[in-house]
DSSP file (Angstrom, degrees, kcal/mol; ACC not computed):
  #  RESIDUE AA STRUCTURE BP1 BP2  ACC     N-H-->O    O-->H-N    N-H-->O    O-->H-N    TCO  KAPPA ALPHA  PHI   PSI    X-CA   Y-CA   Z-CA
    1    1 A M              0   0    0      0, 0.0     2,-0.1     0, 0.0     0, 0.0   0.000 360.0 360.0 360.0 136.2  101.4  108.9  129.2
    2    2 A S        -     0   0    0      1,-0.1     3,-0.1    34,-0.1     0, 0.0  -0.375 360.0 -91.2 -80.7 158.6  103.6  106.2  127.8
    3    3 A E        -     0   0    0      1,-0.1    -1,-0.1    -2,-0.1     2,-0.0  -0.393  48.5-104.1 -63.4 137.3  106.7  106.8  125.8
    4    4 A P        -     0   0    0      0, 0.0    32,-0.2     0, 0.0    31,-0.1  -0.363  40.5-108.4 -62.6 145.0  106.1  106.8  122.0
    5    5 A A        -     0   0    0     30,-3.0    71,-0.2    29,-0.2     2,-0.2  -0.427  28.5-117.7 -72.2 147.6  107.2  103.7  120.2
    6    6 A G  E     -a   76   0A   0     69,-2.5    71,-3.2    68,-0.2     2,-0.5  -0.587  25.0-147.0 -79.4 150.0  110.3  103.8  118.0
    7    7 A I  E     +a   77   0A   0     -2,-0.2     2,-0.3    69,-0.2    71,-0.2  -0.984  18.6 177.7-123.1 127.2  109.7  103.0  114.3
    8    8 A E  E     -a   78   0A   0     69,-2.9    71,-3.0    -2,-0.5     2,-0.4  -0.938  17.3-145.4-125.8 149.9  112.3  101.3  112.2
    9    9 A L  E     -a   79   0A   0     -2,-0.3    71,-0.2    69,-0.2    59,-0.0  -0.936  17.2-129.9-111.5 135.6  112.2  100.2  108.6
   10   10 A T     >  -     0   0    0     69,-2.5     4,-2.6    -2,-0.4     5,-0.2  -0.378  37.4-101.1 -69.2 163.8  113.9   97.0  107.3
   11   11 A P  H  > S+     0   0    0      0, 0.0     4,-1.9     0, 0.0     5,-0.1   0.875 125.8  52.0 -55.5 -36.7  116.2   97.6  104.3
   12   12 A H  H  > S+     0   0    0      2,-0.2     4,-2.2     1,-0.2    70,-0.2   0.918 109.8  47.5 -65.6 -42.5  113.4   96.2  102.1
   13   13 A A  H  > S+     0   0    0     66,-0.3     4,-2.4     2,-0.2    -1,-0.2   0.872 109.1  54.5 -67.0 -35.8  110.8   98.5  103.6
   14   14 A D  H  X S+     0   0    0     -4,-2.6     4,-1.9     2,-0.2    -1,-0.2   0.905 108.8  48.6 -61.6 -40.7  113.2  101.4  103.1
   15   15 A K  H  X S+     0   0    0     -4,-1.9     4,-1.9    -5,-0.2    -2,-0.2   0.884 108.0  55.2 -65.2 -39.1  113.4  100.4   99.4
   16   16 A D  H  X S+     0   0    0     -4,-2.2     4,-0.9     1,-0.2    -2,-0.2   0.931 107.6  49.7 -57.1 -45.9  109.6  100.3   99.3
   17   17 A M  H >< S+     0   0    0     -4,-2.4     3,-0.6     1,-0.2    -1,-0.2   0.889 107.8  52.6 -63.6 -39.5  109.5  103.9  100.6
   18   18 A K  H >< S+     0   0    0     -4,-1.9     3,-1.2     1,-0.2    -1,-0.2   0.861 106.5  54.2 -63.9 -34.1  112.0  105.0   98.0
   19   19 A G  H 3< S+     0   0    0     -4,-1.9     3,-0.3     1,-0.3    -1,-0.2   0.710 107.3  51.6 -70.3 -20.3  109.8  103.4   95.3
   20   20 A L  T XX S+     0   0    0     -4,-0.9     3,-2.1    -3,-0.6     4,-1.0  -0.023  71.3 136.1-101.6  28.1  106.8  105.5   96.6
   21   21 A W  T <4  +     0   0    0     -3,-1.2     4,-0.3     1,-0.3     3,-0.3   0.761  63.8  60.6 -52.6 -31.8  108.8  108.7   96.4
   22   22 A K  T 34 S+     0   0    0     -3,-0.3    -1,-0.3     1,-0.2     4,-0.1   0.821 124.1  19.4 -66.8 -28.8  105.9  110.6   94.9
   23   23 A V  T <> S+     0   0    0     -3,-2.1     4,-2.4    -6,-0.2     3,-0.5   0.226  88.7 114.2-123.2  12.1  103.7  109.9   98.0
   24   24 A S  H  X S+     0   0    0     -4,-1.0     4,-2.8    -3,-0.3     5,-0.2   0.830  76.1  56.0 -59.9 -33.5  106.3  109.0  100.6
   25   25 A G  H  > S+     0   0    0     -4,-0.3     4,-1.8     2,-0.2    -1,-0.2   0.919 110.4  44.6 -63.0 -42.7  105.5  112.1  102.7
   26   26 A K  H  > S+     0   0    0     -3,-0.5     4,-1.8     2,-0.2    -2,-0.2   0.899 113.0  51.3 -67.0 -41.0  101.9  111.1  102.9
   27   27 A V  H  X S+     0   0    0     -4,-2.4     4,-2.3     1,-0.2    -2,-0.2   0.933 107.9  52.8 -61.6 -45.4  102.8  107.5  103.7
   28   28 A T  H  X S+     0   0    0     -4,-2.8     4,-1.7     1,-0.2    -1,-0.2   0.897 105.8  54.0 -57.9 -41.4  105.1  108.6  106.5
   29   29 A E  H  < S+     0   0    0     -4,-1.8     4,-0.4     1,-0.2    -1,-0.2   0.903 109.7  47.4 -60.5 -40.7  102.3  110.6  108.0
   30   30 A H  H >< S+     0   0    0     -4,-1.8     3,-0.9     1,-0.2     4,-0.2   0.879 110.9  51.7 -68.0 -37.0  100.1  107.5  108.1
   31   31 A L  H >< S+     0   0    0     -4,-2.3     3,-1.9     1,-0.2     4,-0.3   0.782  93.7  73.1 -71.2 -26.2  102.9  105.4  109.6
   32   32 A K  T >X S+     0   0    0     -4,-1.7     3,-1.9     1,-0.3     4,-0.6   0.748  79.2  74.7 -61.1 -23.2  103.5  107.9  112.4
   33   33 A V  H X> S+     0   0    0     -3,-0.9     4,-2.0    -4,-0.4     3,-0.6   0.805  84.5  67.2 -59.2 -27.0  100.3  106.8  114.0
   34   34 A L  H <4 S+     0   0    0     -3,-1.9    -1,-0.3     1,-0.2   -29,-0.2   0.701  87.0  68.4 -68.6 -18.6  102.2  103.6  115.1
   35   35 A K  H <4 S+     0   0    0     -3,-1.9   -30,-3.0    -4,-0.3    -1,-0.2   0.922 115.7  23.9 -63.9 -43.2  104.3  105.8  117.4
   36   36 A T  H << S+     0   0    0     -4,-0.6    -2,-0.2    -3,-0.6    -1,-0.2   0.645 138.7  29.1 -98.1 -17.4  101.4  106.5  119.7
   37   37 A N    ><  +     0   0    0     -4,-2.0     3,-2.0    -5,-0.2     4,-0.2  -0.562  61.8 169.3-142.2  74.3   99.3  103.4  118.8
   38   38 A P  T 3  S+     0   0    0      0, 0.0     3,-0.3     0, 0.0    -4,-0.1   0.642  80.1  55.7 -65.8 -12.9  101.5  100.5  117.8
   39   39 A L  T 3  S+     0   0    0      1,-0.2    -5,-0.1    13,-0.0    31,-0.0   0.250  74.1 105.8 -99.7  12.5   98.5   98.1  117.9
   40   40 A K    <   +     0   0    0     -3,-2.0    -1,-0.2    -7,-0.1    13,-0.0   0.883  65.7  75.5 -60.6 -40.0   96.4  100.1  115.5
   41   41 A G  S    S-     0   0    0     -3,-0.3    13,-0.3    -4,-0.2    26,-0.0  -0.253  92.5-104.6 -68.7 161.5   97.0   97.7  112.7
   42   42 A H  E     -B   53   0A   0     11,-2.2    11,-2.4     1,-0.1     2,-0.1  -0.631  35.0-105.4 -89.3 147.1   95.1   94.4  112.6
   43   43 A P  E     -B   52   0A   0      0, 0.0     9,-0.3     0, 0.0     2,-0.2  -0.429  33.4-136.1 -69.1 143.3   96.9   91.1  113.5
   44   44 A L        -     0   0    0      7,-2.7     6,-0.6     4,-0.4     2,-0.2  -0.586  18.1-154.3 -96.1 162.4   97.7   88.8  110.6
   45   45 A S    >   +     0   0    0     -2,-0.2     3,-1.8     4,-0.2     2,-0.1  -0.647  51.1  26.7-127.8-177.4   97.1   85.1  110.6
   46   46 A G  G >  S-     0   0    0      1,-0.3     3,-1.8    -2,-0.2    -2,-0.0  -0.378 129.8  -6.2  64.1-135.6   98.4   81.9  108.9
   47   47 A S  G 3  S+     0   0    0      1,-0.3    -1,-0.3    -2,-0.1    -3,-0.0   0.633 139.5  55.9 -68.0 -12.0  102.0   82.2  107.7
   48   48 A L  G X  S+     0   0    0     -3,-1.8     3,-2.2     3,-0.1    -4,-0.4   0.292  75.0 137.9-101.1   8.1  102.0   85.9  108.7
   49   49 A Q  T <   +     0   0    0     -3,-1.8    -4,-0.2     1,-0.3    58,-0.2  -0.309  64.8  36.8 -57.6 134.4  100.9   85.2  112.3
   50   50 A G  T 3  S+     0   0    0     -6,-0.6    20,-0.4     1,-0.5    -1,-0.3   0.094 103.0  90.6 105.7 -19.3  102.9   87.5  114.7
   51   51 A A    <   -     0   0    0     -3,-2.2    -7,-2.7    18,-0.1    -1,-0.5  -0.616  61.6-149.6-102.3 166.3  102.8   90.4  112.2
   52   52 A R  E     -BC  43  68A   0     16,-2.9    16,-2.6    -9,-0.3     2,-0.4  -0.893   3.8-143.5-130.0 160.6  100.3   93.2  111.9
   53   53 A A  E     -BC  42  67A   0    -11,-2.4   -11,-2.2    -2,-0.3     2,-0.6  -0.996   3.4-153.8-130.5 131.1   99.0   95.3  109.0
   54   54 A L  E     - C   0  66A   0     12,-2.7    12,-1.6    -2,-0.4     2,-0.4  -0.906  14.6-155.2-100.8 124.0   98.1   98.9  109.0
   55   55 A D  E     + C   0  65A   0     -2,-0.6     2,-0.3    10,-0.2    10,-0.2  -0.819  21.3 162.2 -99.7 137.4   95.6   99.9  106.3
   56   56 A F  E     - C   0  64A   0      8,-2.2     8,-3.2    -2,-0.4     2,-0.4  -0.993  27.2-139.7-153.2 154.5   95.3  103.4  105.1
   57   57 A T  E     - C   0  63A   0     -2,-0.3     2,-0.5     6,-0.2     6,-0.2  -0.926   8.2-159.1-116.2 136.7   93.9  105.3  102.1
   58   58 A M  E >>  - C   0  62A   0      4,-2.6     3,-2.8    -2,-0.4     4,-2.0  -0.968  31.0-113.2-117.2 121.1   95.6  108.2  100.3
   59   59 A K  T 34 S+     0   0    0     -2,-0.5     4,-0.0     1,-0.3    -2,-0.0  -0.246 101.7   8.2 -53.3 126.3   93.4  110.4   98.3
   60   60 A G  T 34 S+     0   0    0      1,-0.1    -1,-0.3     0, 0.0    -3,-0.0   0.273 126.8  63.7  85.9 -11.7   94.2  110.0   94.6
   61   61 A S  T <4 S-     0   0    0     -3,-2.8    -2,-0.2     1,-0.2     2,-0.2   0.566  91.7-141.4-120.2 -15.8   96.5  107.1   95.2
   62   62 A G  E  <  -C   58   0A   0     -4,-2.0    -4,-2.6    22,-0.1     2,-0.3  -0.488  45.2  -8.9  95.7-160.9   94.2  104.4   96.7
   63   63 A Q  E     +C   57   0A   0     -6,-0.2    22,-2.1    -2,-0.2    23,-0.3  -0.610  60.1 179.8 -84.7 133.9   94.5  101.7   99.4
   64   64 A F  E     -CD  56  84A   0     -8,-3.2    -8,-2.2    -2,-0.3     2,-0.3  -0.877   9.2-160.4-129.4 163.3   97.9  101.0  101.0
   65   65 A R  E     -CD  55  83A   0     18,-2.8    18,-2.4    -2,-0.3     2,-0.4  -0.966   7.5-159.0-139.3 154.3   99.2   98.7  103.7
   66   66 A A  E     -CD  54  82A   0    -12,-1.6   -12,-2.7    -2,-0.3     2,-0.4  -0.988  12.6-153.6-132.0 127.5  102.2   98.5  105.9
   67   67 A A  E     +CD  53  81A   0     14,-2.5    13,-2.5    -2,-0.4    14,-1.3  -0.850  29.4 155.9-101.0 136.2  103.2   95.2  107.5
   68   68 A Y  E     -CD  52  79A   0    -16,-2.6   -16,-2.9    -2,-0.4     2,-0.4  -0.965  39.0-127.2-153.8 165.5  105.1   95.3  110.7
   69   69 A F  E     - D   0  78A   0      9,-2.3     9,-2.8    -2,-0.3     2,-0.5  -0.915  20.1-152.8-112.7 145.9  106.1   93.7  114.0
   70   70 A Y  E     - D   0  77A   0    -20,-0.4     7,-0.2    -2,-0.4    39,-0.0  -0.989   5.2-167.3-120.8 128.7  105.6   95.3  117.4
   71   71 A F  E >>> - D   0  76A   0      5,-2.8     5,-1.6    -2,-0.5     4,-1.2  -0.881   1.7-172.9-114.4  97.7  107.9   94.4  120.2
   72   72 A P  T 345S+     0   0    0      0, 0.0    -1,-0.2     0, 0.0     5,-0.0   0.834  81.4  59.9 -63.8 -34.5  106.4   95.8  123.4
   73   73 A D  T 345S+     0   0    0      1,-0.2    -2,-0.0     2,-0.1     0, 0.0   0.857 119.8  29.5 -61.8 -33.2  109.3   95.0  125.7
   74   74 A E  T <45S-     0   0    0     -3,-0.7    -1,-0.2     2,-0.2   -68,-0.2   0.501 103.9-132.8-100.0  -8.3  111.5   97.2  123.5
   75   75 A N  T  <5 +     0   0    0     -4,-1.2   -69,-2.5     1,-0.2     2,-0.4   0.936  60.1 135.0  52.2  52.7  108.6   99.5  122.5
   76   76 A V  E   < -aD   6  71A   0     -5,-1.6    -5,-2.8   -71,-0.2     2,-0.5  -0.989  47.6-152.1-134.9 141.2  109.6   99.3  118.9
   77   77 A V  E     -aD   7  70A   0    -71,-3.2   -69,-2.9    -2,-0.4     2,-0.6  -0.940  10.8-162.5-107.2 128.3  107.7   98.9  115.6
   78   78 A I  E     -aD   8  69A   0     -9,-2.8    -9,-2.3    -2,-0.5     2,-0.5  -0.942   6.5-156.6-115.3 111.4  109.7   97.3  112.8
   79   79 A I  E     +aD   9  68A   0    -71,-3.0   -69,-2.5    -2,-0.6   -66,-0.3  -0.737  17.6 172.6 -89.0 127.0  108.0   97.8  109.4
   80   80 A F  E     +     0   0A   0    -13,-2.5     2,-0.3    -2,-0.5   -12,-0.2   0.489  63.7  26.1-114.8  -4.4  109.0   95.2  106.8
   81   81 A L  E     + D   0  67A   0    -14,-1.3   -14,-2.5   -68,-0.1     2,-0.4  -0.937  52.2 177.3-158.7 135.0  106.7   96.0  103.9
   82   82 A V  E     + D   0  66A   0     -2,-0.3   -16,-0.2   -16,-0.2   -62,-0.0  -0.991  33.3 107.3-136.5 128.4  104.9   99.1  102.6
   83   83 A G  E     - D   0  65A   0    -18,-2.4   -18,-2.8    -2,-0.4     5,-0.1  -0.994  63.8 -51.0-178.4 179.6  102.9   99.1   99.4
   84   84 A P  E     - D   0  64A   0      0, 0.0   -20,-0.3     0, 0.0   -22,-0.1  -0.265  53.4-111.5 -67.2 158.8   99.6   99.2   97.6
   85   85 A H  S >  S+     0   0    0    -22,-2.1     3,-2.3     2,-0.1     4,-0.4   0.845  89.4 100.7 -61.3 -35.7   96.8   96.8   98.7
   86   86 A E  T 3  S-     0   0    0    -23,-0.3     0, 0.0     1,-0.3     0, 0.0  -0.331 106.7 -11.1 -58.8 124.6   97.1   94.8   95.4
   87   87 A N  T 3> S+     0   0    0     -2,-0.1     4,-2.1     1,-0.1    -1,-0.3   0.612  96.2 135.0  61.4  15.9   99.1   91.7   96.0
   88   88 A F  H <>  +     0   0    0     -3,-2.3     4,-2.5     1,-0.2     5,-0.1   0.923  67.4  46.6 -61.3 -47.3  100.2   93.0   99.4
   89   89 A Y  H  > S+     0   0    0     -4,-0.4     4,-2.0     1,-0.2    -1,-0.2   0.842 110.9  52.1 -71.2 -31.6   99.6   89.8  101.4
   90   90 A Q  H  > S+     0   0    0      2,-0.2     4,-1.7     1,-0.2    -1,-0.2   0.916 112.2  46.7 -66.0 -42.3  101.4   87.6   98.8
   91   91 A M  H  X S+     0   0    0     -4,-2.1     4,-2.9     1,-0.2    -2,-0.2   0.888 109.4  54.8 -65.4 -38.5  104.4   90.0   98.9
   92   92 A A  H  X S+     0   0    0     -4,-2.5     4,-2.8     1,-0.2    -1,-0.2   0.897 105.7  52.2 -62.4 -40.1  104.3   90.0  102.7
   93   93 A E  H  X S+     0   0    0     -4,-2.0     4,-0.9     2,-0.2    -1,-0.2   0.897 112.8  44.8 -63.5 -39.8  104.5   86.2  102.7
   94   94 A K  H  X S+     0   0    0     -4,-1.7     4,-0.5     1,-0.2     3,-0.4   0.925 115.9  46.7 -67.0 -44.3  107.6   86.3  100.5
   95   95 A R  H >< S+     0   0    0     -4,-2.9     3,-1.3     1,-0.2     4,-0.3   0.878 105.8  58.1 -67.2 -38.8  109.1   89.1  102.5
   96   96 A I  H >< S+     0   0    0     -4,-2.8     3,-1.4     1,-0.3     7,-0.2   0.789  94.6  66.0 -67.2 -26.1  108.5   87.4  105.9
   97   97 A K  H >< S+     0   0    0     -4,-0.9     3,-0.6    -3,-0.4    -1,-0.3   0.802  98.4  54.6 -63.1 -27.1  110.4   84.4  104.9
   98   98 A L  T << S+     0   0    0     -3,-1.3    -1,-0.3    -4,-0.5    -2,-0.2   0.583 106.8  53.0 -79.2  -9.9  113.5   86.6  104.8
   99   99 A L  T <>  +     0   0    0     -3,-1.4     4,-2.7    -4,-0.3    -1,-0.2  -0.202  63.0 141.2-119.4  40.3  112.8   87.7  108.4
  100  100 A K  H <> S+     0   0    0     -3,-0.6     4,-2.5     1,-0.2     5,-0.2   0.859  73.0  51.0 -55.4 -41.5  112.5   84.3  110.2
  101  101 A D  H  > S+     0   0    0      2,-0.2     4,-2.1     1,-0.2    -1,-0.2   0.923 112.7  45.5 -64.6 -43.6  114.3   85.4  113.3
  102  102 A L  H  > S+     0   0    0      2,-0.2     4,-2.6     1,-0.2    -2,-0.2   0.903 112.1  52.6 -64.7 -40.3  112.0   88.5  113.7
  103  103 A L  H  X S+     0   0    0     -4,-2.7     4,-2.5    -7,-0.2    -2,-0.2   0.926 109.1  48.7 -61.7 -45.0  109.0   86.4  113.0
  104  104 A Q  H  X S+     0   0    0     -4,-2.5     4,-2.1    -5,-0.2    -1,-0.2   0.915 111.8  49.3 -61.4 -42.9  109.9   83.9  115.7
  105  105 A K  H  X S+     0   0    0     -4,-2.1     4,-2.1     1,-0.2    -1,-0.2   0.907 111.5  49.3 -62.9 -42.1  110.5   86.7  118.2
  106  106 A A  H  X S+     0   0    0     -4,-2.6     4,-2.2     1,-0.2    -2,-0.2   0.896 109.9  51.1 -64.5 -40.8  107.1   88.3  117.3
  107  107 A R  H  X S+     0   0    0     -4,-2.5     4,-1.8     2,-0.2    -1,-0.2   0.879 109.1  50.9 -65.5 -37.0  105.3   85.0  117.7
  108  108 A E  H  X S+     0   0    0     -4,-2.1     4,-1.1     2,-0.2    -1,-0.2   0.906 110.4  48.9 -66.4 -40.4  106.9   84.5  121.1
  109  109 A A  H  <>S+     0   0    0     -4,-2.1     5,-1.8     1,-0.2     6,-0.5   0.872 108.6  55.1 -63.6 -36.4  105.8   88.0  122.2
  110  110 A N  H ><5S+     0   0    0     -4,-2.2     3,-1.6     1,-0.2    -2,-0.2   0.874 101.4  57.4 -64.3 -38.4  102.3   87.1  120.9
  111  111 A K  H 3<5S+     0   0    0     -4,-1.8    -1,-0.2     1,-0.3    -2,-0.2   0.817 102.7  54.6 -63.2 -29.8  102.2   84.0  123.1
  112  112 A T  T 3<5S-     0   0    0     -4,-1.1    -1,-0.3    -3,-0.3    -2,-0.2   0.481 120.4-111.4 -84.1  -0.9  102.8   86.2  126.2
  113  113 A G  T < 5S+     0   0    0     -3,-1.6    -3,-0.2    -4,-0.2    -2,-0.1   0.567  85.7 116.6  89.0   8.6   99.8   88.3  125.1
  114  114 A F      <       0   0    0     -5,-1.8    -4,-0.2     1,-0.2    -5,-0.1   0.808 360.0 360.0 -81.7 -28.8  101.6   91.5  124.2
  115  115 A I              0   0    0     -6,-0.5    -1,-0.2    -9,-0.1    -5,-0.1   0.440 360.0 360.0-102.0 360.0  100.7   91.6  120.5
């Protein structure tokens, strides 16, 4: 059995979680799946190529997403956005511009077939 992946939040994603304080425990439970299955989310395309999105539903709260990068060589998931489905991909495009270095690294990993 392989080692569980590490999960890290960018400062923006940490702020997202604080904004979701009423449901943050439930969100954390959904994000934990990435420890054992970091490729569970679907790959994104276009300006978000290299990133992945995990979709999950919370009873009474609706559809949520988490956008992240997975780096297999380091076995780490870096979550850069957590929020409701509404306007999620537009926010991800804005947020990813702040993470150009991570995006480039993720795209390079993608070219080698790891993501």
